[in-house]
C-alpha positions in Angstrom: -12.2 -17.0 -3.4 -15.1 -15.3 -5.2 -15.2 -11.5 -5.1 -17.9 -9.1 -6.4 -15.8 -5.8 -6.2 -12.3 -7.1 -6.9 -10.5 -9.2 -9.5 -7.3 -11.0 -8.6 -4.8 -11.5 -11.5 -2.0 -13.9 -10.9 1.1 -13.9 -13.1 3.7 -16.2 -11.6 4.8 -14.8 -8.3 3.0 -11.5 -8.8 -0.6 -10.9 -7.8 -2.6 -7.8 -8.9 -5.6 -6.8 -6.9 -7.9 -4.9 -9.3 -10.6 -2.8 -7.6 -13.5 -3.3 -10.0 -16.2 -0.7 -9.5 -15.2 1.6 -12.4 -18.6 3.2 -12.7 -18.2 4.4 -9.1 -14.6 5.3 -9.5 -13.7 2.3 -7.3 -15.1 4.0 -4.3 -15.2 1.6 -1.4 -18.3 0.5 0.5 -18.6 -2.3 3.2 -18.3 -5.0 0.5 -15.1 -3.7 -1.1 -13.6 -3.1 2.4 -14.4 -6.6 3.5 -13.1 -8.2 0.2 -9.9 -6.1 0.1 -9.1 -7.1 3.6 -9.7 -10.8 2.8 -7.7 -10.6 -0.4 -4.7 -9.0 1.3 -4.8 -11.6 4.1 -5.1 -14.5 1.6 -2.3 -13.3 -0.7 0.0 -12.6 2.3 -0.5 -16.2 3.4 0.2 -17.6 -0.1 3.9 -18.6 -0.3 3.8 -18.6 -4.1 3.0 -14.9 -4.2 6.0 -12.6 -3.8 4.7 -9.1 -4.8 1.2 -7.6 -4.6 0.1 -4.8 -6.9 -3.0 -2.7 -6.0 -4.8 -1.2 -9.0 -8.1 0.2 -10.1 -10.2 -0.6 -13.2 -11.4 2.4 -15.3 -10.3 6.0 -15.2 -9.8 6.2 -11.4 -7.6 4.5 -8.9 -10.1 5.1 -6.2 -12.4 8.0 -5.2 -12.1 6.8 -1.6 -15.0 6.0 0.7 -18.5 5.7 -1.0 -20.4 8.6 0.6 -23.6 6.7 0.4 -22.1 3.9 2.5 -20.8 6.5 5.0 -24.3 8.1 5.2 -25.9 4.7 5.7 -23.5 3.9 8.5 -24.0 7.3 10.2 -27.8 7.1 9.9 -27.9 3.6 11.4 -26.5 4.9 14.7 -23.3 5.2 16.6 -22.5 1.4 16.7 -22.8 0.9 13.0 -20.9 4.1 12.3 -18.1 3.0 14.6 -18.0 -0.5 13.1 -17.8 0.9 9.6 -14.9 3.1 10.6 -13.1 0.2 12.3 -13.5 -2.0 9.3 -12.0 0.7 7.1 -9.1 1.3 9.5 -8.5 -2.5 9.7 -8.4 -2.8 5.9 -5.8 -0.1 5.6 -3.7 -1.6 8.3 -3.9 -5.1 6.8 -2.7 -3.6 3.5 0.1 -1.6 5.1 1.4 -4.5 7.2 1.5 -7.2 4.6 4.7 -9.2 4.7 4.9 -9.0 0.9 6.1 -5.9 -1.0 3.1 -3.9 -2.3 2.9 -1.4 -5.1 0.1 1.1 -5.8 -0.5 1.5 -9.6 -2.2 4.9 -9.7 -3.5 5.8 -13.2 -6.0 8.4 -12.3 -7.8 10.0 -9.3 -6.8 8.8 -5.8 -9.0 10.9 -3.6 -9.6 10.7 0.2 -9.4 7.0 1.1 -7.9 6.4 -2.4 -4.9 8.5 -1.4 -4.8 6.5 1.8 -4.6 3.2 -0.2 -1.7 4.6 -2.3 0.0 5.7 0.9 -0.5 2.4 2.7 1.4 0.6 -0.1 5.2 0.3 0.1 5.7 1.8 -3.3 3.5 4.2 -5.3 3.9 4.6 -9.1 1.7 7.3 -10.7 0.7 8.3 -14.2 1.1 11.9 -15.1 -2.7 12.0 -15.2 -3.0 10.9 -11.5 -4.4 13.4 -9.0 -4.6 13.1 -5.3 -6.4 14.9 -2.5 -7.4 14.5 1.2 -10.8 16.0 0.4 -12.6 15.0 3.6 -13.0 18.5 5.1 -15.2 19.4 2.1 -17.7 17.0 3.5 -17.4 18.1 7.1 -15.2 15.1 8.1 -11.5 14.4 8.5 -9.1 11.9 6.9 -8.8 10.0 10.1 -8.4 6.3 9.1 -5.9 7.1 6.4 -3.9 9.6 8.5 -1.2 7.3 9.8 -0.2 6.2 6.2 -0.5 9.7 4.6 1.6 11.1 7.4 4.2 8.4 6.9 4.3 9.3 3.2 4.4 13.1 3.2 5.1 14.1 6.8 3.2 16.3 9.3 4.1 19.6 7.7 2.6 18.8 4.2 -0.4 17.0 5.8 -1.2 20.1 7.9 -1.7 22.0 4.7 -3.5 19.4 2.6 -5.8 17.9 5.4 -7.2 21.4 5.8 -7.1 22.8 2.3 -8.3 19.7 0.4 -6.3 21.0 -2.6 -5.9 18.7 -5.6 -2.3 17.4 -5.8 -1.1 16.6 -9.3 1.4 13.9 -10.1 4.4 16.3 -10.2 3.6 17.7 -6.8 2.9 14.2 -5.4 6.4 13.2 -6.3 7.9 16.4 -4.9 6.3 15.7 -1.5 7.1 12.0 -1.4 3.6 10.7 -1.9 4.7 8.7 -5.0 8.1 7.3 -5.8 7.8 7.4 -9.6 5.8 9.4 -12.1 5.6 8.4 -15.8 3.5 8.9 -18.8 0.3 6.8 -18.9 1.6 4.4 -21.6 4.7 3.8 -19.5 2.9 3.1 -16.2 2.8 -0.7 -16.5 6.4 -0.9 -17.7 7.6 1.1 -14.7 5.6 -1.1 -12.3 7.1 -4.2 -13.8 10.6 -2.7 -13.5 10.1 -2.3 -9.8 8.6 -5.7 -9.5 11.7 -7.2 -11.2 13.9 -5.6 -8.6 11.7 -6.7 -5.7 11.8 -10.3 -6.9 15.6 -10.3 -6.5 15.3 -9.9 -2.7 14.8 -12.7 -0.2 11.1 -12.8 0.9 11.9 -13.3 4.6 14.4 -10.5 4.5 11.9 -8.2 2.8 9.3 -8.9 5.5 12.0 -8.3 8.2 13.0 -5.0 6.5 9.4 -3.8 6.6 9.2 -4.7 10.3 12.6 -3.0 10.9 11.3 0.3 9.5 8.3 0.2 11.8 10.5 -0.5 14.8 13.2 2.1 14.1 11.3 5.0 12.5 11.1 8.1 14.8 12.9 6.3 17.6 15.8 8.0 19.5 19.2 6.5 18.7 20.2 5.1 22.1 21.7 1.9 23.5 18.3 0.1 23.4 17.7 0.8 19.8 21.3 -0.1 18.8 21.0 -3.4 20.7 17.7 -4.2 19.0 19.2 -3.6 15.5 22.1 -5.9 16.4 19.7 -8.6 17.5 17.7 -8.3 14.3 20.7 -8.7 11.9 22.2 -11.5 14.0 18.9 -13.4 13.9 18.5 -12.9 10.1 22.1 -14.0 9.4 21.4 -17.3 11.0 18.4 -18.1 8.8 18.6 -20.6 5.9 17.6 -17.7 3.5 20.5 -15.6 4.5 22.9 -18.5 4.3 21.6 -19.3 0.8 21.8 -15.6 -0.3 25.4 -15.3 0.9 26.4 -18.6 -0.6 24.8 -17.8 -3.9 26.6 -14.5 -4.1 30.0 -16.1 -3.4 29.3 -19.0 -5.8 28.2 -16.4 -8.5 24.8 -18.0 -9.0 21.2 -17.0 -8.4 19.7 -17.7 -5.0 17.0 -20.3 -4.8 14.1 -17.7 -4.3 14.6 -16.4 -7.9 12.7 -18.4 -10.4 14.0 -19.6 -13.7 
């Protein structure tokens, strides 16, 4: 699939989506939004891909939405403005709801929508040079489309501060508030990402997809008979799958399961 704003790098079962607008700090316009949505959908449907890494070329991970794109959409009227906002929201949801494990590789600035992209990924690994912000209020707008994913990452209390203050969040603080899982020196960033990739490749792909769905179903729900029954159904269903039978047999036979490559 040809892209103008992305590069897709395939290394065995691992796909890296490189946002490739380095001169614009990988800010996204309508083209990047459309292409990133399409790339996520295509890689999610590719059975040969097990893990997806989202990364940015150049100094920045992503500076978020291209303000010139937002201005064009707003000036073209309500319908275009709303369609652009819907496309952005759909892109973020497509990334967040991929069946495959996703990792954000954040080497530099992840501002506004860029912080949303990092939050929408399952795992975020940041360089010590990374910096984050929900900077939208400085432009008279709000971090609306990214809010479900940022709230999931840092919680309402922290979001209440940063959505209003637009303060820069350095990598140390980002790890403290749960925005990133790991923080390493720049020259160790790729090694840390690959370390996590290696762990993810040990898990069953259907089980990982089910685990992500489980979190969405259980998070913030009251523990009652309905929830307990649902969790029982989910594990009972998974135990009956060929993948689970293979995983349990492999463990008992002291061998690698068939989803782990040579």
